[in-house]
Structure formats: structure tokens, C-alpha cells
N, C-alpha and C positions, 0 to 999 in steps of 0.2 A: 504493498498500499504506499502511495506517495506521501510523504510528509509536507504538510501544510505550512508556508512562510508566509509571513507577513508583510505587506507590501504597502500599507496605507499610514503612515507615520501622522499625515495629516488629520486622518478623522479620528485616530486614537487620541492624539492630543485635544481633539475639540470635546468629545464626549466626557461627562464626569467619571472620575475614577475613585471607586471604592475599595479596589483590591489591589494585589501585587500587580506588576507591570505584565506578567505572563498572563494571568487571568484575565485581567482587562484587554489584553489582546484579542483573548478567545472570545471574550463577550462580544468585542465589537464585531470581531468576523462572524460570529451567529446571528447577531442583532441583524447585521446587513442582509444576511441571508433570508433570515425570518420576515423581515420589512419586505425586500423585493420578492417573496414569495417564492425562493429557491428552496426554502424549506417550508415545504406545505403545512398548512392547518392540520392539529391531530398528528403529524409527524411523529414517530418515537426517535427520543435522542438517546443513545447509548453511552454512558459516560467512558466505556473501555474503547469503542469504535472511535470517540471522538479524541481520547488521550492518545490513540495511536496516530490519528491524523496530524494532530498538531505536536506530536512527540514529546508529551509533558505528562505529567500525572494526573491519576484521577482526582486528587484532591485539588489540583489546580482548577480541572473540568468543574468539577464541583462548586468551586467558588464562581466560576464565570454563570453556571447555570442559577445559582441561586441569586443572583444579580439579574439575569435575565426574568426570574422567577417575580422578584420584587416589582419589575416593570409589568409585569402580566403577560410577557409574552411566551412563557412555557409554564407548564403545569407539572408541578412535582407532587406526586401523589405515594404515599407508604405504601410499599409492595407492587406497587404498579409503574413504578419508572415516571419518566419525565417524558412529557409529550410538548409540539407545538402548541401554542394556546388557538383556539377556533376565533376566526376573525367574522363577526356575525353584524348585520345591518344593525340590530336591536342595541348591541352595545354601541355602535356607531352614533346613532342617533342621541342617545344618553350622552356622550363624551362630547360630542359636538354643542350640543345646549351647554354643559357645563364649562367647557372651555371659554363658549362666548360670553358666558356669565362672569368669568373670573377675569378675562382679558378686557372686556367693556365696562364693566362696571367701576372701574379702579382708574379710568383714564385720568381724572382729574387730579390724584394724588400723583400721577405720572408725569403730568405737565407740570405740576408744583415742584417737582424734582429733575424736570428735564433740564440738561445743560448741554455744552459743546462736546462734551465727550460723550454722553449717550447717543448724539446726532452722530459722531465721528463713527461709533462702533455700530450702529445701525447700517450706516453708509456702507461700510467694509462688510458686513454681513449679506448685503445687496450684493453687491460687486463681487463677491464669493459666489454668490448662487448664479449670476450671469455667467462667471467662468464655468462652473459646474453645468450649466444648461450648453454652452457653447462646446464642453467635452463629450456631451450626453451622458454625464455622470448622475442618473436619477436619485441615487442613496446618498451622493454627498451635497447634493442641492438640497435632499431634505434634512441633512446634518445641520446645515446654513440656515436654512428655513426656521428650523427648531432654535437655533441661536438667536437669530432675529427676534423671534417671540419672545422667548425667554429673556433676552436682555430688556425689550421694551417694557415686561412686566416687572421685571426686577427693580426698574426705577420707582415703583410704586411702594418699595419698602414694606413686603408681604413675605418675608421668606418661608414662614410656615406652610404656604400655599403653593409654592413654586415646585415642591414634587408631585402633587395633583396637576397642575399644570403639565410638567414634563410627560405625565402618564398618558394625559389626554394628547399632547402633541404625536408621540411615537405611535399610537394606535390609528389617530387620525390620518397620519401619512402612510400607515401599513394599509388601513382601509383603501383608501384612494389608490393607492399604487397597484392593490390587488383587484380593482374593480374599474379600473380605468381603460378606457382603449390604449392598444399597444401604441399608436400615433400620438400619445399625448405631445404638447408641445411643450419643450421645458423652458424656452425662453420666456413665454407668457408667465409660466408658473413664478418665475422670478421678477417678471416685470410687474406683477399684481403688487408687490410690496412698495413700489415706487409712490405711488400716491399716500401709502400710509405715512411715509416717511414725511413726505412734502408737508401733510397735514400737520403732523408732529413738530416740523420747524417751523411752520406758521402759527403754531400753538393755537389752531382750531380745534377746539374741543368737541363742538356738535359735529364738523367733518370728520374729524378723527374717530369719534364712536361710530358714525354712518358708515364710514369705510371699511373699519377693521370688524364690526358686526357682518358686513356683507363680505368681505374675503372668508371669513369663520365659516359662514353658513353655505357657501359656495364652493366649499374646499373640493367636494366632489363635483367634478365637472359633468362627469358622465354617469348615466346609471342609476339607480334609485333616488328619489327626491329625498332626501333628508333634513331638509328644512322647514317641513310642516307648513308650506305656504309662503317660503321665500324667506329674505333677509328682514331684519328687524328695522 
């Protein structure tokens, strides 16, 4: 069996690290495969096989799987092993609504604390999304997309809520990727963030709320309508 190597240091440095470097690299690699659907919903994940693949110990794999379990991307059940989590529209509806409430209801706090550093960080994330779109890298685009929204919300100074938002974001992106048409325009996905940034820089609260709500409600561009009647 071929031994997996890690060739995505830019991605591993972007995602939050809660474990050793080796297990974090495995976590990032498996997260990418789950988000892109290369590991299908309900697929069985065997620690021994993954350890052989990445040439590391089962303890390292267990640590990575525990982090994925905390994100809800896998299910670890006693005596039944680890499975890739399902990707259901019912869950997606709730997570999109929850994410919209989290991001849009506290924008006044964001604007109170917004400064040049926030604008620069978000513009950097937007440019990184554009570069990923240009390169056809949908997963890296999703990583920078998550970074953009997390950084924006961080300005509200509600750190206890951030892990909830992160969970919403990863599952929103996974659902979109698994349920959108193969010919998605990645550049359009990136550019959808430009008006949000412009409204923030203009300190236009009403327009920022409107744009961000619409952005979140229409994250799934094709397939089932998850907005229950459209954007707020």
C-alpha cells in the first residue's frame, strides 16, 4: 500500500490545530476528503488502514478522528467503529438558519470594533479565495471562505459562539459541494464576498445585514431550496 504524503502546508496552517502536528495533518487530509465527497457519507473508517496509509500510529489516527468527531464529520460509536457522517438536507436547513442568526444578529457589535486590520484581513481572505478559484481548488477556496466568515464574526467578540459557527460553516460547505452541479463557477463563489466587504468598509449596517443574510441563505446555488422562501 502506498504511503500518503502531505503536500498542503498552506491548508494545514490555516485550520485550527488542537493536536500534534502529525495528527493535525491527518485530520486536515481526511477533512478534505470528507468535504469533497471522496470519503462518502456512511463510509467506514478503519484506524489500522488509515495508519498504514499515512505511515503513522493508530494513536495518531485516533487523535485525528476525535477531532473530526468533534466537528460532526465522523461518528465514533462503541463496538461499531468510525463512520463518515451523513449529509442530510434536514441538518443543512437547521445549520444554515443557525449560521444566519449567528452572523447577522451581531453585526452592530462587529461595526463597533471594525478597524483597518479587520478590513485588511478580509481582503486577504478574499484574494486567497480568488486565487484558489483561479487554480480550480474548491477545498482551499472553502478553507479561505471559512476564514473570511470566522474573522468577520470574531470582531463581535463572542468567542464562546465561534466553535458553533465553525461547525455550521464546515457542514454548509460540505453540503453545498456534495449537492451542487459539477460545473460550479468557483470565481463567482469568491466574488460573492466582495459586496459584503464593501458594505463593511462603508460601515453600512443595514446593507451589510441584507447582503450577509442573502449570502448565507443562498449558499446552495443548485438543488433543494433551503431558505424556506428566500433570503431575509
